[in-house]
C-alpha positions in Angstrom: -63.2 -18.9 -27.9 -65.2 -18.0 -31.1 -66.6 -21.1 -32.8 -69.1 -23.9 -31.8 -66.2 -26.4 -32.5 -64.1 -24.9 -29.8 -66.8 -24.8 -27.5 -67.8 -28.4 -27.7 -64.0 -29.7 -27.0 -64.7 -28.5 -23.5 -65.8 -31.9 -21.9 -67.7 -30.3 -18.9 -69.5 -28.0 -21.5 -70.7 -31.0 -23.3 -72.0 -32.6 -20.0 -73.8 -29.1 -19.0 -75.1 -29.1 -22.6 -76.5 -32.7 -22.2 -77.7 -32.4 -18.6 -79.5 -29.1 -19.4 -81.2 -30.6 -22.6 -82.6 -33.6 -20.8 -83.5 -31.5 -17.5 -85.6 -29.0 -19.8 -87.5 -31.6 -21.8 -88.2 -33.5 -18.4 -89.5 -30.3 -16.8 -91.5 -29.5 -19.8 -93.1 -32.9 -19.9 -93.8 -32.7 -16.0 -95.6 -29.4 -16.2 -97.7 -30.5 -19.2 -98.7 -33.6 -17.5 -99.4 -31.9 -14.2 -101.9 -29.3 -16.0 -103.6 -32.5 -17.5 -103.7 -34.5 -14.2 -105.0 -31.6 -12.2 -107.7 -30.8 -15.0 -109.0 -34.3 -15.2 -109.1 -34.3 -11.1 -110.8 -31.0 -10.6 -112.2 -29.9 -14.2 -111.0 -26.5 -13.2 -109.3 -24.3 -16.1 -107.8 -22.0 -13.5 -106.0 -24.8 -11.4 -104.9 -26.4 -14.5 -103.1 -23.2 -15.5 -101.8 -22.7 -12.1 -100.4 -26.4 -12.0 -98.7 -25.5 -15.3 -97.0 -22.5 -13.7 -96.6 -23.5 -9.9 -93.1 -24.2 -9.8 -92.2 -20.7 -11.4 -93.6 -18.4 -8.7 -91.7 -19.7 -5.9 -88.4 -19.0 -7.4 -88.7 -15.5 -6.3 -89.0 -16.9 -2.7 -86.1 -18.9 -3.2 -84.0 -16.0 -4.5 -84.9 -14.0 -1.5 -84.2 -16.5 1.1 -82.0 -19.3 -0.2 -79.5 -18.2 -3.0 -76.5 -17.6 -0.4 -76.6 -21.6 -0.6 -75.5 -21.3 -4.3 -72.1 -20.4 -3.5 -71.7 -22.5 -0.4 -72.4 -26.0 -1.8 -69.9 -28.4 -3.9 -71.6 -27.9 -7.4 -71.3 -31.4 -8.7 -72.9 -33.1 -5.7 -75.5 -30.6 -5.0 -76.7 -30.7 -8.7 -76.6 -34.6 -8.9 -78.4 -34.9 -5.7 -81.2 -32.2 -6.5 -81.8 -33.9 -9.8 -82.6 -37.2 -7.7 -84.9 -35.3 -5.6 -86.8 -34.1 -8.7 -86.9 -37.6 -9.8 -88.4 -38.8 -6.6 -91.0 -35.9 -6.9 -92.0 -36.9 -10.4 -92.4 -40.3 -9.2 -94.7 -39.4 -6.1 -96.7 -37.4 -8.5 -97.0 -40.1 -10.9 -98.1 -42.5 -8.1 -101.4 -40.4 -7.7 -101.5 -40.6 -4.1 -101.5 -36.8 -3.4 -104.5 -34.5 -3.3 -104.7 -31.4 -5.5 -103.5 -29.1 -2.7 -100.6 -31.6 -2.0 -99.6 -31.6 -5.7 -99.3 -27.9 -5.7 -97.4 -28.0 -2.2 -95.0 -30.2 -3.6 -94.1 -28.5 -6.9 -94.2 -25.3 -5.1 -91.6 -26.5 -2.6 -89.3 -27.8 -5.3 -89.7 -24.5 -7.2 -88.1 -22.6 -4.3 -85.1 -24.9 -4.5 -85.1 -24.9 -8.1 -83.7 -21.3 -8.0 -80.6 -22.4 -6.1 -79.9 -25.3 -8.6 -80.3 -22.8 -11.4 -77.8 -20.5 -10.1 -75.2 -23.2 -9.1 -75.5 -24.6 -12.8 -75.1 -21.1 -14.3 -72.1 -20.4 -12.1 -70.5 -24.0 -13.3 -70.8 -22.6 -16.7 -68.6 -19.8 -15.8 -66.0 -22.0 -14.4 -65.9 -24.7 -17.2 -65.5 -22.1 -20.1 -62.8 -19.6 -20.8 -64.0 -16.0 -20.0 -64.1 -15.2 -23.7 -66.4 -18.3 -24.3 -69.0 -17.6 -21.9 -71.4 -15.6 -24.2 -71.1 -18.2 -26.9 -71.8 -20.9 -24.3 -74.8 -19.0 -23.0 -76.4 -18.4 -26.4 -76.0 -22.3 -27.3 -77.6 -23.1 -24.0 -80.6 -20.7 -24.6 -81.2 -22.2 -28.0 -81.1 -25.6 -26.3 -83.8 -24.5 -24.0 -86.2 -23.5 -26.8 -85.5 -26.8 -28.9 -85.9 -29.0 -25.7 -89.2 -27.3 -24.5 -90.4 -28.0 -28.4 -89.4 -31.9 -28.0 -90.9 -31.7 -24.3 -94.1 -30.6 -25.6 -94.4 -33.0 -28.5 -93.4 -36.0 -26.5 -95.5 -35.2 -23.6 -98.6 -34.3 -25.7 -98.2 -37.8 -27.6 -97.8 -39.6 -24.1 -101.0 -37.7 -22.7 -102.8 -38.6 -25.8 -101.9 -42.2 -25.8 -101.5 -43.2 -22.1 -102.4 -40.3 -20.0 -100.3 -38.2 -17.6 -98.7 -40.7 -15.5 -96.4 -41.9 -18.4 -95.3 -38.5 -19.0 -94.4 -38.1 -15.4 -92.4 -41.4 -15.4 -90.5 -40.3 -18.3 -90.0 -37.0 -16.6 -88.6 -38.8 -13.4 -86.1 -41.0 -15.9 -84.9 -37.9 -17.5 -84.0 -36.1 -14.1 -82.1 -39.4 -13.0 -80.4 -39.2 -16.3 -79.2 -35.8 -15.7 -78.2 -36.6 -12.3 -75.9 -39.4 -13.7 -74.6 -37.2 -16.4 -73.7 -34.5 -14.0 -72.1 -36.8 -11.3 -70.1 -38.6 -13.7 -69.1 -35.7 -16.1 -68.4 -32.7 -13.9 -65.5 -32.6 -11.7 -65.5 -31.6 -8.1 -65.1 -28.2 -7.0 -64.9 -26.3 -3.8 -67.5 -23.8 -2.5 -67.0 -20.3 -3.6 -67.6 -18.9 -0.2 -67.5 -20.1 3.3 -69.7 -19.6 6.3 -73.1 -20.4 7.1 -75.7 -20.1 4.4 -78.8 -18.4 6.1 -81.8 -16.2 5.2 -79.9 -13.2 6.6 -76.8 -14.4 4.3 -79.0 -14.3 1.4 -80.6 -10.8 2.2 -77.2 -9.4 2.7 -75.8 -10.6 -0.6 -78.8 -9.2 -2.2 -78.5 -6.1 -0.6 -74.9 -5.7 -1.8 -75.8 -6.5 -5.5 -78.9 -4.3 -5.4 -77.3 -1.6 -3.4 -74.5 -0.8 -5.9 -75.5 1.5 -8.9 -73.6 -0.7 -11.4 -75.0 -4.0 -10.6 -78.4 -2.9 -9.8 -78.8 -1.1 -13.4 -77.5 -4.5 -14.8 -80.2 -6.3 -13.0 -83.1 -4.1 -13.8 -81.9 -4.0 -17.6 -82.1 -7.7 -17.6 -85.4 -7.9 -15.7 -87.8 -5.1 -17.0 -87.4 -4.1 -20.7 -87.8 -7.7 -22.0 -90.1 -8.7 -19.2 -92.6 -6.1 -20.5 -92.4 -7.5 -24.0 -92.9 -11.2 -22.8 -96.0 -9.6 -21.1 -97.0 -8.3 -24.6 -96.3 -11.8 -26.1 -99.0 -13.2 -23.6 -101.8 -11.4 -25.5 -101.0 -12.9 -29.0 -103.9 -15.1 -28.4 -106.5 -12.5 -27.7 -105.0 -10.3 -30.6 -104.8 -12.9 -33.3 -107.1 -15.8 -32.2 -106.2 -19.0 -34.4 -103.3 -17.2 -35.9 -101.6 -16.6 -32.7 -99.1 -19.6 -33.5 -97.6 -17.5 -36.2 -96.9 -14.8 -33.8 -95.3 -17.2 -31.2 -93.0 -18.8 -33.8 -92.0 -15.4 -35.3 -91.0 -14.4 -31.6 -89.0 -17.7 -31.1 -87.2 -17.4 -34.7 -86.2 -13.7 -34.0 -84.9 -14.8 -30.6 -83.1 -17.8 -32.2 -81.5 -15.5 -34.7 -80.2 -12.9 -32.1 -78.6 -15.7 -30.0 -76.7 -17.1 -33.0 -75.6 -13.9 -34.5 -74.7 -11.9 -31.5 -73.5 -14.8 -29.7 -71.3 -16.4 -32.4 -70.0 -13.4 -34.6 -70.4 -10.0 -32.9 -67.3 -9.2 -31.0 -67.6 -8.4 -27.3 -66.9 -4.6 -27.6 -69.5 -4.3 -30.3 -71.9 -6.4 -28.6 -71.7 -3.9 -25.4 -72.3 -1.0 -27.6 -75.3 -2.3 -29.2 -77.1 -3.2 -25.9 -79.4 0.1 -25.7 -79.9 -0.4 -29.6 -80.9 -4.0 -29.3 -83.2 -2.8 -26.0 -84.8 -0.4 -28.1 -85.3 -2.8 -31.1 -87.0 -5.2 -28.8 -89.7 -2.8 -28.2 -90.2 -0.3 -30.8 -91.8 -2.6 -33.5 -94.6 -3.2 -31.2 -95.8 0.1 -31.4 -97.3 -0.8 -35.0 -100.0 -2.6 -32.6 -101.5 0.7 -32.2 -102.6 0.7 -35.7 -104.0 -3.2 -35.2 -102.1 -4.4 -38.2 -102.8 -7.6 -40.1 -101.4 -10.5 -38.8 -98.7 -10.9 -41.8 -97.6 -7.5 -40.6 -97.5 -8.4 -37.0 -95.8 -11.3 -37.7 -92.9 -9.3 -39.5 -92.9 -6.9 -36.6 -92.6 -9.4 -33.8 -89.6 -11.4 -35.7 -87.6 -8.2 -36.1 -88.3 -7.1 -32.5 -87.3 -10.4 -31.1 -83.9 -10.1 -32.4 -83.7 -7.5 -29.6 -83.6 -10.0 -26.7 -79.8 -11.1 -27.6 -78.8 -7.8 -25.5 -79.2 -10.0 -22.6 -76.2 -11.8 -23.7 -74.2 -8.6 -23.4 -75.9 -7.8 -20.2 -75.1 -11.0 -18.5 -71.4 -10.7 -19.9 -71.2 -7.3 -18.2 -72.9 -8.4 -15.2 -70.5 -11.4 -14.9 -67.5 -8.8 -15.2 -68.5 -6.9 -11.9 -70.1 -9.5 -9.5 -67.5 -10.5 -6.8 -66.5 -14.2 -7.2 -67.9 -14.9 -3.6 -71.1 -13.8 -4.8 -71.1 -15.2 -8.3 -73.5 -17.9 -8.0 -76.1 -15.7 -6.0 -75.8 -13.0 -8.3 -76.6 -15.1 -11.5 -79.2 -16.6 -9.4 -80.8 -13.4 -8.6 -80.5 -12.4 -12.3 -82.4 -15.5 -13.6 -85.1 -15.6 -10.8 -85.7 -11.9 -11.1 -86.2 -12.2 -14.9 -88.8 -15.1 -14.4 -90.6 -12.9 -11.7 -90.6 -9.8 -13.7 -92.0 -11.7 -16.8 -94.9 -13.0 -14.6 -95.8 -9.6 -13.2 -95.7 -8.1 -16.7 -97.9 -10.7 -18.2 -100.3 -9.9 -15.3 -100.3 -6.2 -15.6 -100.5 -6.2 -19.4 -103.4 -8.5 -19.3 -105.0 -6.2 -16.9 -104.3 -3.4 -19.4 -106.1 -5.4 -22.1 -109.2 -5.9 -19.7 -109.7 -2.2 -19.4 -108.7 -1.4 -23.1 -107.9 -3.7 -25.8 -105.1 -6.3 -26.5 -103.4 -4.1 -29.4 -103.5 -1.0 -26.9 -102.0 -2.9 -24.0 -99.4 -4.5 -26.4 -98.3 -1.2 -27.7 -98.4 0.3 -24.0 -96.0 -2.4 -22.9 -93.6 -1.3 -25.5 -93.9 2.2 -24.6 -92.9 1.5 -21.1 -90.3 -0.8 -22.1 -88.5 2.0 -24.1 -89.0 4.4 -21.3 -87.4 1.8 -18.8 -84.4 1.5 -21.3 -84.1 5.1 -21.5 -84.0 5.5 -17.9 -81.5 2.8 -17.2 -79.1 3.8 -20.2 -76.9 6.2 -18.3 -76.1 3.5 -15.6 -75.1 0.8 -18.0 -71.3 1.7 -18.0 -69.2 -1.6 -17.8 -66.5 -1.4 -15.0 -64.0 -4.1 -14.3 -64.4 -4.0 -10.8 -67.1 -2.7 -8.2 -66.9 -2.0 -4.6 -69.5 -4.1 -3.3 
């Protein structure tokens, strides 16, 4: 499977594509509306920012405690039911009956289970595509996420300005219900990959197996840390460039889009695998220019070129999929995704603290140096094997 035409001939991929698009747009609108709602209630910028990100942080807890469920639930029924739960949550938020602490409790509770839902959805992608179509499908979904976030921000911002956050939350609920309907009608039923009880102990044991093996551990760390540090550097674009920061964010998005399209569509698997380390080095090296505090135009060019290096994640995900046992597939994919988000949040915190102690330019360059060092340290362990003795 090498072309987009071939990819979209798979009916269940079209379902995942449509469901993912509506889900991302709705989630983006909900985050924006919640931030506005909390700020209107409390007048606190800090609480508004925390409301925006409240659903992300608990995913680490979900990955540590609940991910074994991902291999032990029927995917179609679980995903459709969870989208209905998300819709109910959005409706409850729109009703404005919860105090601020109740809003945070609800969003964080949903975030814990979102880690499981994301793992299940990614594992279904593996099932519906032939093995040589996974990277192409993954790249298309990555592109869709970025595009639908833009749509979500645009529509959500318009609704906030016109009629307030409640309308945006209601539309978010409708999109979640639409996702549930598309999933329920479009996916075929599948049996769980694993049997037995799903417990915290089961999740912990599975994570230990994944992190205890050198190959899977190296592939997980390579997905989490080098790019997480660069995302942390991107968090300093506003302090570095002020009103011109938008150009840097656009350059980062454009570079990532180019990388996903080129390496997902036209680069053969063997070559893509050999380019993992060069792409990870490309992701960080241009950021060293920030030591010279370049003009925004130069910084934009550096960021755009560097962001092509994010495409290494496509090959790393493909390699990871090749070595994860089938009974741990959904848990492993969920651990990879949740760990990536956690690493990005932690890196943004560390890089931000570095900027407090020095300057944004120095901290951005420092993050690039750390990313290069981690890539060099992980390079010897990034050898693909067809089977791993977990």
